C-alpha positions in Angstrom: -15.4 164.2 199.7 -12.6 162.3 198.0 -11.7 158.8 197.1 -8.5 157.1 196.0 -6.9 153.7 196.4 -10.1 152.1 197.6 -10.6 154.7 200.4 -13.5 157.1 200.7 -13.2 160.2 202.9 -16.3 162.2 203.7 -16.1 165.6 205.4 -18.8 167.7 207.1 -17.8 171.3 206.7 -18.2 173.7 209.6 -19.7 177.2 209.3 -16.2 178.7 209.6 -15.2 176.7 206.5 -18.2 178.0 204.5 -17.4 181.6 205.5 -13.8 181.4 204.4 -14.6 179.7 201.1 -17.2 182.4 200.4 -14.8 185.2 201.1 -11.8 183.7 199.2 -14.0 182.9 196.2 -15.4 186.4 196.2 -11.8 187.8 196.2 -11.0 185.7 193.2 -14.1 186.8 191.4 -13.5 190.5 192.1 -9.8 190.2 191.0 -10.9 188.5 187.8 -13.5 191.2 187.2 -11.0 193.9 188.0 -8.7 192.5 185.3 -11.5 192.2 182.8 -11.1 188.4 182.6 -14.0 186.1 181.6 -14.4 183.0 183.8 -16.8 180.3 185.0 -16.9 179.3 188.7 -18.4 176.3 190.4 -19.1 175.0 193.9 -19.6 172.2 194.7 -18.5 170.1 191.8 -17.4 166.5 192.0 -14.3 165.7 189.8 -14.1 162.0 189.1 -11.9 159.7 187.1 -13.5 156.3 187.3 -11.3 153.6 188.9 -8.7 156.2 189.8 -9.9 159.0 192.1 -12.6 161.5 192.9 -12.4 164.8 194.7 -14.8 167.7 195.4 -12.9 171.0 195.6 -14.4 173.8 197.8 -14.5 176.1 194.8 -13.1 176.0 191.2 -12.5 178.5 188.5 -12.2 178.1 184.7 -10.2 181.1 183.6 -8.2 180.2 180.5 -10.6 177.4 179.6 -13.9 179.1 180.4 -15.2 178.9 176.9 -14.8 175.2 176.7 -17.3 174.6 179.5 -19.5 177.7 179.3 -23.2 176.7 179.4 -22.6 173.0 180.1 -24.7 171.3 182.7 -22.4 168.3 183.0 -18.7 167.9 182.6 -16.9 164.8 181.3 -13.5 164.7 183.1 -12.0 162.5 180.4 -12.9 165.0 177.6 -13.6 168.5 179.1 -10.7 170.5 180.5 -10.0 170.6 184.3 -10.5 173.9 186.2 -7.6 176.3 186.0 -7.8 177.2 189.7 -9.0 175.3 192.7 -9.6 176.7 196.2 -9.4 174.4 199.2 -10.0 175.4 202.8 -8.7 173.2 205.6 -10.2 173.7 209.1 -10.4 170.2 210.6 -9.3 168.0 207.7 -6.1 167.8 205.7 -6.0 168.4 202.0 -3.3 166.7 200.0 -2.6 168.9 197.0 -1.3 165.8 195.2 -4.9 164.5 195.0 -5.3 167.1 192.2 -2.4 165.7 190.1 -4.6 163.3 188.0 -6.8 166.2 187.0 -3.8 168.4 186.0 -5.1 171.5 187.8 -2.6 174.3 187.0 -3.0 176.1 190.3 -4.4 175.1 193.7 -4.9 177.6 196.5 -4.9 175.9 199.9 -5.9 178.0 202.9 -4.7 176.3 206.1 -3.9 177.7 209.6 -5.0 181.2 208.4 -2.4 181.2 205.6 -2.9 181.0 201.9 -0.4 178.7 200.1 -0.3 178.8 196.3 0.7 175.5 194.5 1.5 175.5 190.8 1.7 172.5 188.6 5.2 171.8 187.2 5.9 169.6 184.2 4.5 169.2 180.7 0.9 169.0 181.6 -0.2 167.6 178.2 2.6 165.1 177.6 3.8 163.7 180.9 2.0 161.1 182.9 0.4 162.4 186.1 2.9 160.4 188.1 5.7 162.6 186.7 4.0 165.9 187.5 4.4 167.7 190.8 3.2 170.8 192.6 5.6 173.5 193.9 4.8 176.3 196.4 4.8 179.7 194.7 4.8 183.2 196.0 2.4 184.5 193.4 -0.5 183.3 191.3 -0.1 182.7 187.6 -3.5 184.3 187.1 -2.8 187.4 189.2 1.0 187.8 188.8 1.2 191.5 189.9 -1.1 191.1 192.9 -0.1 189.8 196.3 -3.2 187.5 196.6 -2.0 186.1 200.0 -2.1 189.7 201.4 -5.4 190.5 199.8 -7.0 187.3 201.1 -5.7 187.8 204.6 -6.9 191.4 204.7 -10.3 190.6 203.4 -10.8 187.7 205.8 -9.7 189.9 208.7 -12.2 192.6 207.8 -15.0 190.1 207.0 -14.5 188.5 210.4 -14.4 191.8 212.2 -17.7 192.7 210.5 -19.3 189.3 211.4 -18.2 189.5 215.0 -19.0 193.2 215.4 -21.7 194.4 213.0 -21.4 198.0 214.3 -18.0 198.2 212.6 -17.9 201.1 210.1 -18.0 199.0 206.9 -21.2 197.1 207.9 -24.2 198.2 205.8 -26.9 195.9 207.1 -26.8 193.4 204.2 -23.7 191.4 205.3 -21.6 192.9 202.6 -18.1 194.2 203.3 -16.6 196.9 201.1 -12.8 197.0 201.4 -10.4 199.3 199.7 -7.2 197.5 198.9 -4.4 200.0 198.3 -2.2 197.6 196.4 -5.0 197.1 193.8 -6.3 200.7 193.8 -9.9 199.4 193.7 -12.7 198.6 196.0 -13.6 195.0 196.7 -17.1 194.1 197.7 -17.4 190.8 199.6 -20.6 189.1 200.5 -20.4 187.4 203.9 -22.9 185.5 206.0 
């Protein structure tokens, strides 16, 4: 769901959307755990600036600002910090990354056409008006600078879908979990699929 300029857009996610959101969010969680980072994660959450816009990201993560919202049951978007990372999956709809500008989200991951695109906010986030900020496409994540997250996400989705479509595949353990060794990380990722 999102609204802006007097327009409300409602979307009905498909199972494919839910599976991909789940796998990509699990990848982010495992990478954060691997790096020993504290975080808070939410899905769904409606971000709203009254009279301006509202949007509901597929998944969001508080990484640098996790302490500011830890334990809160409600967030006030005019007072509390915005998420540090937002994940969006496009299957049948089109996400405009600029919808996140009013919220000053430092990084947006958009998975569209089986490809992860990483957008990073440019400009003085605290001093410039949102209209002067912009997103640029980046090859790496500011939160995982030494990890090729596009490669990790692609590999994990490929394996997860292989397991879903063919449960007799070697990594299937009967609980719809996939264990994947990612050589570039030197660790084992455990993803929960459905």
